[in-house]
C-alpha positions in Angstrom: 61.4 101.5 103.5 63.5 101.9 106.7 65.5 105.2 107.1 69.2 104.5 107.2 70.4 103.9 110.7 73.3 106.2 110.0 71.1 109.3 110.2 70.2 108.9 113.9 73.7 107.8 114.7 75.2 110.9 113.1 72.7 113.2 114.7 73.5 111.8 118.1 77.2 111.7 117.5 77.4 115.3 116.3 74.9 116.7 118.8 73.2 118.8 116.1 69.9 120.2 117.1 68.0 119.5 113.9 68.1 116.9 111.2 69.1 119.1 108.3 72.0 119.7 105.9 72.4 123.2 107.4 73.0 122.0 110.9 75.3 119.2 109.8 77.4 121.4 107.6 77.7 124.0 110.4 79.1 121.1 112.6 81.5 120.1 109.8 82.8 123.6 109.4 83.5 123.7 113.1 85.3 120.3 113.0 87.3 121.3 109.9 88.6 124.3 111.7 89.5 122.2 114.8 91.2 119.6 112.6 93.3 122.2 110.8 94.4 123.8 114.1 95.2 120.4 115.6 97.1 119.2 112.5 99.2 122.5 112.3 100.1 122.1 116.0 101.0 118.4 116.0 101.9 117.3 112.5 105.2 118.2 110.9 103.8 117.8 107.5 100.8 120.1 108.0 102.8 122.6 110.0 104.6 123.3 106.8 101.7 122.6 104.4 99.2 124.9 106.1 101.6 127.5 107.5 99.8 130.3 105.5 96.3 129.1 106.4 94.4 130.9 109.1 91.6 128.8 110.7 89.5 132.0 111.2 89.3 132.3 107.4 87.5 129.0 107.1 83.9 130.2 107.5 82.1 127.8 105.2 82.8 124.4 103.6 83.4 126.3 100.4 86.4 127.9 102.1 88.0 124.5 102.4 88.7 124.7 98.7 91.4 127.2 99.5 93.4 124.6 101.3 96.0 122.5 99.5 95.4 118.8 98.7 97.2 116.0 100.4 98.4 113.2 98.1 99.1 109.5 98.6 102.8 110.1 97.8 103.0 112.6 100.7 102.2 109.8 103.1 104.5 107.4 101.3 107.4 109.8 101.4 107.1 110.7 105.1 104.3 108.9 107.1 105.7 109.9 110.5 105.4 113.5 109.4 101.6 113.1 109.7 101.6 111.6 113.1 100.0 113.8 115.7 100.4 111.7 118.9 103.3 110.1 120.6 104.2 106.7 119.1 103.3 105.0 122.4 99.7 106.1 121.8 99.6 104.3 118.4 97.7 101.0 118.7 97.5 100.0 115.1 99.8 100.6 112.1 98.8 99.5 108.6 101.3 99.4 105.7 99.6 99.7 102.3 101.3 98.3 99.3 99.7 98.9 95.9 99.9 96.2 93.3 102.8 96.9 91.0 104.4 99.5 93.3 108.0 99.2 94.4 109.6 100.9 97.4 108.0 102.0 100.7 104.2 101.6 101.2 102.0 104.1 102.9 101.8 103.7 106.7 98.6 104.6 108.4 98.4 105.1 112.2 95.5 104.6 114.6 95.0 105.3 118.3 92.6 103.3 120.4 90.0 106.1 120.0 90.4 106.0 116.2 89.6 102.2 116.2 86.7 102.7 118.6 85.2 105.3 116.3 85.4 102.8 113.4 83.7 100.2 115.5 81.0 102.7 116.2 80.5 103.3 112.5 80.6 99.6 111.7 77.9 98.9 114.3 75.4 101.2 112.7 76.6 100.5 109.2 76.1 96.7 109.7 72.6 97.3 111.1 71.6 98.4 107.6 71.7 94.8 106.6 71.9 92.5 109.6 69.8 91.6 112.7 70.1 89.2 115.5 68.9 86.3 113.4 72.0 86.5 111.2 75.3 84.7 111.4 78.1 86.6 109.6 81.1 85.2 107.8 83.9 87.7 107.3 86.2 86.9 104.4 88.7 89.6 105.4 91.9 89.6 107.5 91.2 89.4 111.2 94.0 87.9 113.2 95.8 91.2 114.0 94.5 93.6 116.6 92.6 96.4 114.9 92.3 94.7 111.6 89.0 94.9 109.6 87.9 91.4 110.7 88.8 92.1 114.3 86.8 95.3 114.3 83.8 93.7 112.6 83.8 90.9 115.2 83.8 93.3 118.0 81.1 95.4 116.3 78.7 92.5 115.8 79.3 91.2 119.3 77.9 94.6 120.6 74.7 93.7 118.7 74.6 90.0 119.8 75.2 88.8 116.2 77.3 85.8 115.6 80.4 86.4 113.6 83.1 84.1 112.2 86.3 85.8 110.9 87.5 83.4 108.3 90.2 85.6 106.7 90.7 86.0 103.0 89.5 83.1 100.9 92.2 80.4 100.5 90.1 77.2 100.4 86.5 77.2 99.1 85.9 73.8 100.6 86.8 75.0 104.0 84.7 78.1 103.6 81.7 76.1 102.5 82.0 73.8 105.5 82.1 76.8 107.7 78.9 78.2 106.1 77.1 74.9 106.7 78.3 74.2 110.2 77.8 77.7 111.6 74.5 78.4 109.7 76.0 81.5 108.1 73.4 83.8 106.5 75.5 86.8 105.6 79.0 87.2 104.0 81.2 90.3 104.2 84.1 90.1 101.7 86.1 91.2 98.7 84.0 91.2 95.5 86.2 88.8 93.5 86.6 86.4 96.3 82.8 86.3 97.0 82.4 85.7 93.2 84.9 82.9 93.4 83.2 81.3 96.3 79.7 81.7 94.9 80.7 80.0 91.7 82.8 77.3 93.2 80.2 76.4 95.9 77.0 77.6 94.3 74.7 75.1 96.0 75.8 76.0 99.5 75.6 79.7 98.6 72.1 79.4 97.2 70.9 77.4 100.2 72.4 79.5 103.0 73.4 83.0 102.0 70.7 85.7 102.2 72.8 88.9 102.5 76.2 90.0 101.1 78.3 93.1 101.9 81.0 93.8 99.3 83.9 96.1 100.1 87.6 97.0 99.5 87.5 97.1 95.7 85.3 97.9 92.7 82.1 96.0 92.8 81.1 94.7 89.3 77.4 95.2 88.4 77.4 91.7 86.8 78.3 90.3 90.3 75.5 92.2 92.0 73.0 91.1 89.4 74.1 87.4 89.6 74.0 87.3 93.4 70.6 89.0 93.4 68.8 87.2 90.6 70.4 83.7 90.7 71.2 83.4 94.4 68.4 85.5 95.9 70.8 87.6 98.0 70.4 91.2 99.1 73.6 92.8 98.0 74.9 95.8 99.9 78.1 97.7 99.0 80.4 99.6 101.3 82.9 102.4 100.3 86.0 103.0 102.4 89.7 102.8 102.6 92.3 102.4 105.3 93.2 106.1 105.1 89.5 106.9 106.0 89.7 104.7 109.1 88.4 101.8 107.0 84.8 103.0 106.9 83.4 105.7 104.6 79.9 104.9 103.6 77.4 102.1 103.2 74.1 101.5 101.4 70.7 101.5 103.0 67.8 99.2 102.1 67.3 101.3 98.9 70.6 99.9 97.6 70.9 103.2 95.7 74.4 104.4 96.8 76.3 105.0 100.0 75.3 107.2 102.9 78.5 108.7 104.2 80.1 108.8 107.6 79.5 112.6 107.7 80.1 113.1 111.4 83.7 111.9 111.0 84.5 112.7 107.4 83.9 115.5 105.0 83.7 114.5 101.3 84.2 116.4 98.1 84.0 115.4 94.5 86.5 117.3 92.3 87.5 117.6 88.7 90.8 115.7 88.8 92.4 118.0 86.2 91.4 121.4 87.6 90.9 120.5 91.3 87.5 122.4 91.2 84.4 121.0 92.8 81.9 119.3 90.3 78.1 119.5 90.4 76.1 116.8 92.1 75.5 114.0 89.6 78.8 114.6 87.9 81.6 112.0 88.3 85.0 113.1 89.6 87.7 112.2 92.1 86.7 111.6 95.7 88.5 113.8 98.2 88.0 113.6 102.0 89.0 115.4 105.2 89.0 113.6 108.5 87.1 115.4 111.3 87.7 113.3 114.4 91.0 111.4 113.9 93.6 111.5 116.6 96.7 109.7 115.3 96.8 110.8 111.7 94.3 113.5 110.5 94.2 113.9 106.7 93.1 117.2 105.1 91.7 117.2 101.5 93.2 113.8 100.8 92.9 112.7 97.1 91.8 109.1 96.9 92.1 108.5 93.2 88.6 106.9 93.3 85.9 107.9 90.8 82.4 108.6 92.2 79.6 111.2 92.2 77.1 112.6 94.7 73.6 111.8 93.8 71.5 114.8 92.6 68.3 113.3 94.0 67.1 112.4 97.5 67.5 108.7 98.6 64.2 106.8 98.7 64.9 106.1 102.4 64.2 109.8 103.1 67.5 110.7 104.8 69.0 114.2 104.7 72.4 112.7 104.5 74.3 112.8 101.2 74.2 109.8 98.9 77.3 108.9 96.9 76.8 106.8 93.8 78.6 103.6 93.7 82.3 104.1 93.2 83.5 103.4 89.7 87.0 102.1 90.6 90.3 104.0 90.4 91.2 106.7 87.9 94.5 105.1 87.2 93.2 101.5 86.8 93.3 101.7 83.1 95.6 101.4 80.0 95.6 104.2 77.5 94.6 103.2 74.0 95.2 106.6 72.4 94.8 110.2 73.5 91.6 110.6 75.5 90.7 107.0 75.1 91.4 104.4 77.8 90.3 100.9 78.7 89.4 100.5 82.4 89.6 97.4 84.5 85.9 97.9 85.5 85.0 97.6 81.8 86.8 94.3 81.5 85.0 93.1 84.7 81.5 93.8 83.2 82.4 91.8 80.1 84.5 88.9 81.3 82.8 88.2 84.6 79.4 87.9 82.8 80.6 84.4 81.8 79.6 82.1 84.7 82.5 79.7 84.1 85.0 82.5 84.8 86.4 82.3 88.3 89.0 85.0 88.1 91.2 86.8 85.6 94.2 89.1 85.2 94.8 91.6 82.3 97.8 93.6 81.1 99.1 95.4 78.1 102.5 93.9 77.1 105.5 95.7 75.7 104.3 95.0 72.1 100.9 96.7 72.8 99.1 93.4 72.9 96.2 93.1 75.4 96.8 89.8 77.4 94.0 88.4 79.4 94.6 85.4 81.6 91.4 83.6 82.6 90.8 81.1 85.4 88.0 78.6 84.9 87.1 75.3 86.4 88.8 73.4 83.6 90.5 74.0 80.3 87.4 72.8 78.4 85.4 75.7 79.9 88.0 78.1 78.9 88.0 76.9 75.3 84.3 77.1 75.1 84.1 80.8 76.1 87.4 82.1 74.7 86.1 83.2 71.3 83.0 84.9 72.7 85.0 86.9 75.3 87.4 88.0 72.6 84.5 89.1 70.4 83.0 91.2 73.2 86.3 92.7 74.1 86.9 93.7 70.5 83.4 95.2 70.4 84.3 97.7 73.2 87.7 98.5 71.6 86.0 99.2 68.3 83.5 101.5 70.0 86.4 103.4 71.6 88.9 103.4 68.7 86.9 102.7 65.5 89.0 99.5 65.1 90.1 96.5 67.1 93.5 95.7 68.5 95.7 92.7 69.0 94.9 90.6 72.0 95.6 87.2 73.4 93.4 85.2 75.8 95.3 82.5 77.8 94.2 79.8 80.2 95.3 80.9 83.7 94.8 77.8 85.7 91.9 75.7 87.0 89.7 76.0 90.0 92.3 75.2 92.7 92.7 77.0 96.0 96.2 78.2 95.1 94.8 80.0 92.2 92.9 82.4 94.4 94.4 85.9 94.7 94.1 85.7 98.5 95.4 89.2 99.1 94.1 92.6 100.1 96.0 94.3 97.3 93.6 95.8 94.9 93.4 94.4 91.4 95.1 96.4 88.7 95.4 96.3 84.9 99.1 96.8 84.2 100.7 98.6 81.3 104.2 97.2 80.5 104.6 99.5 77.5 105.7 102.1 80.0 108.8 100.1 81.1 110.3 99.9 77.6 
């Protein structure tokens, strides 16, 4: 099995003299101290947030736990308070709006160097799955300068790999024609949109697509299994978010979890209730600190994502950490009763196991009824699977509660292009009981 290409890249990028955790962590301590000093000097937010922090007191990565967390609402309330460069040096601004959120979105800033650093990571990350014989279709936004699709196209050009940036999926017919005409072998995209395309155009997918990279949202295990077993694809997953500089970690050939971008980011997994670090193998909230960002460094940023560091070495043999596949967002759930919740990822694994399902949306209405709107190719398909889906959903509710609950499954449209949720907004299960 091939060693992850990220290892040599990180060793070269950091300049460490040996391939070891000790050497890498010494580098990370040094960069954390530089980042704290830089942020205190140039960011209005961190000048106040870290006013009592002395960089000389950060002697180990454990000392980082003495620093306060940065929260998403901090950015939302005052994004320019994080800016560490003159506005003329900013080459890309991304405004993040969360599904169901009103008011101002988070604004994330990038300099040219920040974007180049992401291209550098993407180049080695993509080499985990692609070679010069591949032709890549990117089902992500790409028209704007510095967008994910734009950066991926520049990345693959450096490796002489053909790339077509299609944008988010709006028309399966058009996407299928593109795959055929351009001899596409690899797709990079949003999990639910790749699922939609594979089920709408299964013959083209089976004939052409050999590799898939899924990113930007929770990746259902049922989707990985389907693409692997029924379509013969190698399915890689990527973990990242805009606040990280898009890229955070990517799987190697072992397909056993992400190897992280450890030269540019330091990751922690914490207990979300206490803020304390958890043991390897234990799930908690992902927290990261940027080590090389110019425009907008972030220190101990709480992502709201659920993941764990692996307690075993990756089969590829790297000394880099392995993060187990992210389990979605902590708040992407509805509370059933105290200490019992229903997560969107749990619905994914049940509902998407039915091959006729193209998409779905779920919410708890004001009368505490679980509403699930399901998109299928036709109403007959919906009627044929409706009772079995309801039965499986009641099973999981019974396991959690000891009893079932009221729910309603509704037909949410047929397999038409305008039914596709062609947006980068992450999916969410809404709870309308809270607005009563």
